[in-house]
Phi, psi and omega in degrees: 000314179294325179293325179293319181294319176297324179291321179294319178296315179297321177297315177296324179294320180290322180295319176297322177295313180299319181296316182294323178293317183292334184252020177296319182254035178240156178078206188279141184260319179231134178215169179228141180290142176216095187066230178275351180255175172233151177244133186280133177254341181195129175274165174294160179299137181084005180244150173246157180285127177261321177209143184287314184230154178177175184286333185239121180301327184293338182272355186276340182229146177231155182285146178300140178291166178298138180085006179229166178205165174210149176240354180259125183285356180235019176285144177270350179223146176267148182273149178283141180294140177292144175253125177283118185225166176062237182283354182283153176236134182289127180245325179210143185287157174281144175233179177296337185247359181209149182278172176292143177255124180245153172238191179235161179289167180303135181089356178236159179223163180294141182273345178210177183298323179275358181056048178281346176206166183241149178230168178293139179275124182276135178281181178294143182087003178229159176227151181285152179249173180295331182272006177093000180261184180238148176223152180291147180302131176297164176301133184092003179228163179212163175219110184259010177222156183287140174053056175224159180288148181287144180248148179289151177296151175290150180263348176207164181283153185290329183256141183296335181266018180244162177219155183287127178250346177201142178281166183281178177220194183288344184252334182224164176278183177301153178253136184240156179216153180291133180290136177284325179237143182287137178261014182287127180273129180295152180295153179304323181296318180296320178297317178301317182294320181291321179297315179299315177298322180294319182290320179298317181298319180294317179298315181297319177295322180293315176301316180300319178295318178298318179298313179299318179298318178298317180296316179298319181292325178294320177295320179296318180295320176294329186280337184292316181299322179297319181294323181291322177295322179293327180289330182282344181293135180294147179265118182280127180274132181256130177289124181257115178255114182276158177286135180307146179217162181283349183289122184302316181296323179294319180296317178298324178295321179295315181297317179300317179296320181295314178298322178297319178296317180297317180297320177297320180291323179296316180298321179293322181291319178297319178297321178295317181295317176298324180293320179292319180296318176298321177295321180295317180301316183295323177294000000 
């Protein structure tokens, strides 16, 4: 008998525990006292408001029925779950706290954030329109990703050392390349300094050239009198005695040369003798 009583008590205790655990996230989650009652400020997730105020918070909210959901903690009604139809594809089941998630078939994309309808997927170089069709990007715009609005071409390169080498088209933006030579204009102070340095260099080179020309001219003037003196000096004739040879013409030429030499010596001897005699007479 005692064992039967203990079994009944234990069964009742377990049922009470299960009930309390099962209803932990049910009914009203936040409330404020109002007299002998309480008023609900927010239901638990997946519950709708059944009554605003009452003696028991758990009786103020009830769970959404199957096939419905709610995301507002103070709604009096739960919304019906969406059904994926037509071009839509079922992606995720509906729960008490979230709606059904739908997608679109291949070649189509969702027409809004909730994917309530599908539209044609636009390729690169095209943009979607309000009626769900696609149109080519207008001149001066491009689209480099599928199903996006066309963007205007850039007006300049992103880096300062680059320049535009090709304009954009419907699929790509402008093309840029690194500049080979700098287009930076020097500051006015730098330009003045460079001009001054150039003028000084030119003047220095001009003075140096005049100095070199003067030195060379002076050397030339000094050299000319020496050359004239050397030209005025008498040229001494050297008697050339050739080696005897058997050629008769050569022998005659040598004899003539020899006789001429003797005659010159004789004439010189006679002049000397005449000079001595004249000196004796004078004495």
